[in-house]
N, C-alpha and C positions, 0 to 999 in steps of 0.2 A: 411710827412710819412703817413701811412695808420692809420686810427684811428678805426679800426674794427678788429673783430675776426671771426672766424668760430666755431658755436658751435651747441649743441642742444637743440631744444626748448621743454619745459616741459607742462604738462596739467595746472600747476600753474601760468606759464607765466614765470617763472625763465627759466635761460639757462644755459646747463652743457658745460664744457670744455672736458670732457670726456663722456664716455658712457657705465658706466661700469653695468654688472649684479652682484650684491653683495648677497654673503649668509651670514647673520648676526646673531651672537651668540646673545642669549638674557642673557646668564649666562656662567661663565667661565667653568662650568662642561660639556657642549655640544662643547667645542672648538674642540675636537677630531673629532666630525662628520662633523664640519664645513671643517677642515683640510682634512677629506677622501673624502669629495663632490668635493673640488678643486683638490685632486691629482686625480681624475677621469675625470673632465671638465676644462681643461685648462684655458677656458676664464673667468672663473668666479672670482670674487673679494673676495676672504673671509676675514672676518672682526670678528676676536676673539678678546675677551676681558678678564679682570680681574673683580672679582666681580659679582655683577647681583643677590646675594642672600644673604639674612640677613642684608639687609639694611633697614633703617627705616626712618621716618620723613623726614626732608630736603634731607638725602642723597638718599632716594628711589625717592623722585621726581627729583632730579638731575640725577640720573641713566636713569630714563625712558625719561626724556626729551632729555637726550645726545644721548640715543638708537634712539630714533624716528628721531631727528635730522640728526643723521649719515644716516639713511636710506631714509631721505628725502632730503639729499643734491641733487642739481640739477646734479651733475656730475654721478649722480646714475639714470639708466634707468629703473629699476626694481629689487624687493628685494624677497629672499627667508629667511624668520625669522625663525629661529629655538631657541627652548627651550626644557628643560627637560619635562614640562608640559604645558597644552594649556592655562592656565589664562594668563601667564606671555605674553606667544607668541601672542596671540591675542590681547591683550591691546598694545602690541608696533606696531603689524601689522596694528590695525586700526588706530593709530596716523599717520603712514606711508601713508596708503592708502588715507586718509584725503586730499592728495597734489596731487592726480589724478594718483598716480604711480601705476603700477600692482603689486600687492604684493601675495605672498604665504605663507603658513604656515605649519610647522611641528612641531610636538610634539614627542621627542623620546620616551617618556612612552607607547604612543600611537600606535608608530609604530612597536612595539615587540622588543625594543632594538637598539644598535648603528649600527649594519650590516644593519640590515633593513632600519633604518634612512637613512644611507648613500644612499642605493639605493634607496630610494624613494626621495629622495633630488636629485640625478641625475636626474631621470624621472622629478621632478617638473623644473629644470632651464634649461632642454633642450628647450623647446618651448620659454621660456625667452631669453634664448641666440640668437635664430632664429630671435625672434620678434626686437631685439635689433639690430640686423645686418642688418635689412631693413631701419633702421632710418639713414637719411642723414643729415650732418652738414648745416647750414646755415649762412648768414651772419648778424652780429649783432655790434652796435655801443657801445661804451664803457658804457654805463649807464647799459648794462646787466651785468657789471663784479661786483661780490663782491669779493674784495682782502682782505687776512688776511694780515698783516705786523707782523713779527716776528724777533729776533735777539738771537743769541747764540754764546756762544765763545768770547764776544765781548772784544773789545782792542781798543787802541787810534785811530786806523785807522776806526774803526765802526763808531766813533762819529764825524769824519771829511771827511769821503769820501761814505763808503758804506750805512750808515743809511740816511745821507742827500739825497743820489742819491735814494733811495727808497721812501723818503719822496716828493722828486720832482714829482716822478710818482704817489704817493698816491695823489697830489694835480692835477695832469692831468685828473685822473680818477672821482674825485670829481666834477672837472669844468665840466666835460663831462656829469654830472648827473649819475656817478656810485656810488657804495658803496665801502668804505674802513674801517678795522675793526683792530685797534690798541688795542694789549692785554699786558698780563703781569702787572697787578696793582702793586706789589711790585716794580717795575721797574720805577716807577712813583715819587717812593718816595725821596724829595728833589725837585722836580720839578713839584708836584702837582698844586701848585698855579698858575703856568703858564698855565698848562690843564683848570684849573677854569675858568680863564679870557676867554678863548676862549669859552667856553661854551654858547648853545644858549639862557640859561635862567641861572637867579641866582640860582634857585632851583637845576639845573643840576649841577651847579658849586658846591655847597655846597656837592651834592652827590658824586662827585669826591673826595672832599676832605675827607668825612666820608669813604669811601672806603679803602682809602689809609692810614688813622688813625686806622683803623679796623685792616690792616694787621699788624702794630706796636702792636697794644694791645693783638692781639692772640699771637702773639710772647713772649711778656714781661708774659703773664698769665702762658707761659710754661717755664719761666725762662732763655729765649732766649732774646739776645740784636741782632736783625735783622742786626744792623750795624756792626756787627761781622762776621755776614755771607755772607756779600754782600759788596762789589764785593768779588767774588769767585776767588779761586787761579789761574785759568786760566785769567780771568778779570786783575789781579794784574799783574801776569806775563807780559800780554800785555801793561801795562803802565797805567792800571786806578786806581787812588788812593782814590777816595772817593764813596760813595753813589749817592752824589748829581751828581758827574762828570759822573757816569754809567748813571744815570737817564735823565741827559740832553742829552746824545747821544742817549739813547734809545726812547724818545720821538721825536726826529728828524725824525724817519723813518714812523711817521704819518703825516707828511707834516704841514701845516700851517692854515689850514681852520677851519672855526666853527665846533665845536662838537656838535653833534646832540642828541646822547644818550648815557648812560652809560649801558650797556647790563650785564644780568648776563650770567653766564659760560653755553654755548649752545644754546642761545637766539637768534632768529633770527631778525633783524634789521627791523624796522616797518620805518624807516625815510631813506632816500636815503643821501648821504653824509658821513662824517667821525663821526665814532661810536667808543666809547671804550668798551672793554669786559673785566669784572672783572673774570680774570684767573689766575692761580699760573704762576710763571716765567718758571720752567721747561718745554723745547720746546714740549716735546711729549704732556703732558697734554695741554698745551696751545694751540696748534695746533689741538687739538681733540677738542676743544670747538670752535675754530673758523671753523672747517667743519662742526661740528652738528650746527653751527650756520648759514649755508649756503654758506661758503667761496667756490668759484669754483676755486680759485687760492690763492697761499700762496708766497709771496714774503719774503726771509729769508736772513737777513744780518748776516754776520758772520765775525770774526776778526782774531783770532787764529785757527778757523775752528770748524764745528759742520755737522755731514753728515746726521744727520737724516730728514726724510720726513714725509709727511702726505700720507698715501694709498689712500684717496677718493679726496683730494684737492692737485693737482701738486703743489709740491714745489721748487721753484726757488731759487739757493743758489747765493748769492752776496757777493764779498769780494773786500775790498781796501789794501789789504795786500798782498804785493809782495812776501813775504816768505811763506804765505799760498797758493799762486797760484804756489809757486814751490815745495812746499813738499805735498800738497794734490790736485793736478790738476786733479784728476777724480772725484773729489767732487764738483768741483765749477762750475756753470752754466755761470756767468758772471762776469768779472774782471773790476773795477773801478779805478785800483791804479794810473791810469792818472791823477785822479783830485788832488792826493798828489804832483805827481813832474811836475806838470803843462802842460803835455801834453794835458789835456782835461778839457773842463770846467764842472762844474756841470750841465749845461743844455745839453752840448753836450753828457753826460755819461747818463743822465737821459734820453735824447731821445732814446738811443742806448738800454738802460734797458727796456723801454717801447716796441720797435720792438721787443725784444727777448720775453718779457713776453705775447705779442700779438702773436708770432708764436707759442709758447708753449700752450697759451690758446685754438690755433688752430688745435693742435695736436702734435706738437714736443714734444718728451718725454724729461723731466728733467733727471738729472743725477741719482738721487733719485729713480727716477722712473725705470731707467735703470738697477740700482744696486739693486734693490727690498729693498732699506734700508729705510723702512718706518714703523711707528708703531704707533698703537692707545693706548691710556693712559688714564683713568677715573680720574676726580677730585674727591676726597673723603672728608667728613664733619666730619663725627662721626665713632667710632667704629663699627665692623661688629657685631651682636649679634646671 
């Protein structure tokens, strides 16, 4: 089968699977301006956010890194950065421009209000859209893929079919020189020792153990036993009985190769191969971290069903649950239930998933893209002041 995809080469050497012109809000109070521009100029990708003002310390750095990462994602050709005032807009724009992308800046206060800002924004994105339209896809090998692996609505079939199938594809990408990012730190719990054994260095193994321990310690400080909140109700309904059982299934989607690094939320990998990213478990937050970290595609395994995708990184939905295929057919891209009833081997299903993934990397739209069921959600550490 083919082991290449057709993508867009960016100035920093990364490759996009999409060619978006983005309009990026730096704070939540300009979301209306972003949506206003998008309503008048259809080809743009509006990226609206929550927060962006009143964060301090680690939270401020986290939001800045996430915004720059989202705008820098290789699936974006160029960006119009919008904020209420110029300081925050310029800071984010400079970080994105460092990747070689074309970036325009707009601040609402300096534009004379929201209506003027919308019209100025429309004029700013028109040449960006025309410029992006001249770009053409080129042929690239798997080493130019950075694939995030995610799961949601997990059940018994996730652990024995869809997650191992995603893991098979993850190994194929890593073996070809590409990059895979496994996220959701709390879903390593009970299996973190297995990940630590696969770490490239003992020091990295210790960091993995500490990252998982921090999740449990933070919960205890707030009077919460995380083992009482995970597995969640839809996991239990799907047949998962313990957090260890859920974690063993969850880490399967990362494959079996050596772990090169543990990344912070929204941090770009510096080493090819399998990386972990320290993210929350909820899919919207986790996938936002993956997209900000440079994932140009996401493989999302679901058992009882999860509909959401990421607007920047095309999100491929995979299930091995025949009931989910019947009840939610519009939301599933790839069905691997044949692994369970013996109609298909793991390798056969994995090769089929790889083929479908490469078609989507080359421009075929995912169900989440077609339906517009895509969201951005920021990670938070501290309260807003």
